Phi, psi and omega in degrees: 000129182283173187298319180298316180296321178298315181295318180297320181295330184258010185287161181291155183274004188275077180256038185259162177289144176284125180203088185297153181295157175300145175291149175301154183307317180296321179290324178300320180296320182287331181276349178300317178293320178301317180302314182296314183289326176295318178298325178293323177300313181295324177293320181292331182264002180281133183256357184114330177228345180201176183241128175280147176298321181204132186302319185265316187280324183227083191271017179235190177264127178253143191297297184285336172302313182298325178295312178295321179298317180298325180298322177276323183297334180300336179282341181259314180207098176304328179296314178295324178297318176297316180298322178305310182287322179296321179296316178298311184290339176294340179264009180298144177278160181294337177280356176106341184294145173255113187294152185283340174227135167249118189277140174272116185295343180277351180273131179303147182300327184276005180283338180210142174233138000285134183269176182303327181288345172281313185287325180049049187300319185295332181259304181295331182261013184301314183294333179271000176086031176298143181295148181270339188260357179218145180263136182222173167281180181246000179252179186239180172223173186305142187277075179269359198288320179294321175301313179297318181297319180295315180294321178296317177301315183292340178294326178206081183301325180297313178297317181301314181291321181297325181271352184066032186302304182293326178300323182279324184273337185302311180299325179289320177294321177297318178295323178298314179292322177299318179303312183292318183288330183260304186286333186254009173277068187286338180267352178075009182258005177100349181263150175283149184241144172261144183246009178201141178303327179296335181292325181281341176095341181254074200312306187249028178306140175301343176298339180266353187302312181292312177299325181285337183299338179281347188270126174284120184291150171292147179301140182302329181287350184273356179208159177237126183276107178287338183297331182286350174287340187233353181228150179293131182305326181288347177265352189249165173302155182283167176298325178296317175304310184297322178300321179287322176300316182295318179299313180298315182294319180294320178295319178297317177299317182291340174273008182070026181058037178281136183259328186233141176293144174082009180225155176284143178301127176100349181281159179088006183256348176086029174081208184300136185296334183256018188275084170088158179268107188270339183069208184273340185296118178081357179296132183077028179306135180085006181304131177078011183236046178298156183295343181260027180308134183114357171119331182271155179293136183268002181178196184078189182257220184280349181244118179210110188227135169269119187249136183293319182292317180303314182285327176297320178291327174296319179295313179299321179286330175294321175296318178295323180294329175296319178294320179296317179302315181294323175301327181268006177086017180249143180297138179252004186297322181294324179290323177294320177296321179295319177299321177295319179294321178294322177297319177298317179294323178299313179292318182298320189261333190238352181281133177239104183300325182294322179281340182071027181195173176276147178236159176285149175248120178271110185288342177261358185247219187255034177096227184291139180273120187279054177234135181265103176247161181300336176306326182285353178258338185302328178302350175303337181291348184274122180294335186272011178295147171302146183304317184292327178292313179299317180296320179294321178298319178296318177298319180294320177304318184274345185283185188294338184285332179232334166056036180295130181085358179240275179273342180231146175262333172246148183287125178291161182280348182210157180313119178299334182263000182286148181296337182264006183298134176217118187291351184240345191267084167055247183260022180257019178161321182303157177268134181247145185286328181290319179290326178290326174298316178296319182287328174301317179292322179296315178300317181293321180300323184261023170082008180270067189294316182297316179295321178295318179298318180294319179292320176302313180298321180293319177301313182295316182296315184283327173300318179293311186293332184261008183059044177059057181292156177298315178201171185224159169296125185291338179273311187264339185080007181293144181293140173228157179071208182283155168252171186061039186275133193294314184289332175297313178297317183294316183284331171296317175304316182296320183282336180264358181284133179290144175288156180289159176294156183305322182291332177289319178296319180296320181297319181287321186281337184244034178302143180274359181290143182298135173089001180281127183280152178287164180280169176089162171105340184228150183305316191259010184285115176230149181246086184263136177291129188255210185118136182277105186255017173062000000 
């Protein structure tokens, strides 16, 4: 029996749709106000085609932010949620990558760094197919988008079908996954690799300290940090961190955003990202055949890391893409099989039994990075994990390193016992609402209902108490970073939203329209009653 078959045989039985229980009546009354105020945050941050994470600190469109925002926005306006994702995907490059920032041309250049004139996407990214009519960054962020698209569709299937929402986004999402599976398998083991800390989304996590130590920082005089105009320096990455981020991004830009040695930037993606509905045939072409097969990185620069959260979200989105394919009348079996193979590769390459969690793999270093970050817990959201792995992750969540339900109510971003722990500095300890939302779903998926209920309650309470803060002190719950933060408001909306009545779920799940997939089977499958409520 091969490794994939072994893992599948031992996987957990929780293949049910995610549908949290209704909140108790008293809690429903208290969350009514939360719902209104969260919706106001999203309205205030709406630009007409997309939502900024924060008006002052992050004044453009961010990739994974928009995915999380759409998940919450669907409860307020499914139309705006669809538009959020469509706007992001319209900036996709021809090689399939979805850039981590789409710049708003009306925002002054000095409002955010790195600005469009640093990335030079239209010129430096020309060979990789960067769009000519919109300015973007040249790196990516975690692939939450297919998952978000599926949930947005389920919020109002009638509107989605009438607008052709899934028909239009599916080819772009398929191209995005092909890019990651083919162009970013730098280690040759089947997993996608990040080539910059910003790509993984947890910018200054201590998990990056060792890989970043090899990078010569750009001189401090060569850039100006706009983030310090709006955020406390003690809450933000250090100048040394930023110097290394700038150096990595500049080197990537000077290579024409090329990902693999021996290939032209942009090849292997199959042309224009929206060119036709391809279905499963050829999806993920080149999967597991990175140029560095045999263990070494096949391309990229000095930073090349396989990250557990990035790949877990790719797996969850591959499962969602299977559901989208079936909704469109295309077989999803190949995508489900691919998700199973990716799960096997994730366990094979990144699971550390001694740590009781997944660790990052540094392709230029000595293998697994011995730092415990929240990224290593996020794979709990996958229903197909082996039982022993899922059980160990739950133990680690509750144990001394993260102390969920004991010393902390929200899961910190880094090991409480780690030497680099800092309760206020960005991803070096504070608790973030998006990772806690993912872990709430993971706990529920694996039958840990009481723990999931407690985490859900903590997310709602602290989102409310902190005015939808960007992140919080994991011990005190005090707000850190920006307030009125969009994904915090959006994910609180998602968790306080009532599930539909049984007859509504039945109506959505048993639609007589051709190509509608049945309910059940995936962690994130929800059947929410929709309607554009502005």
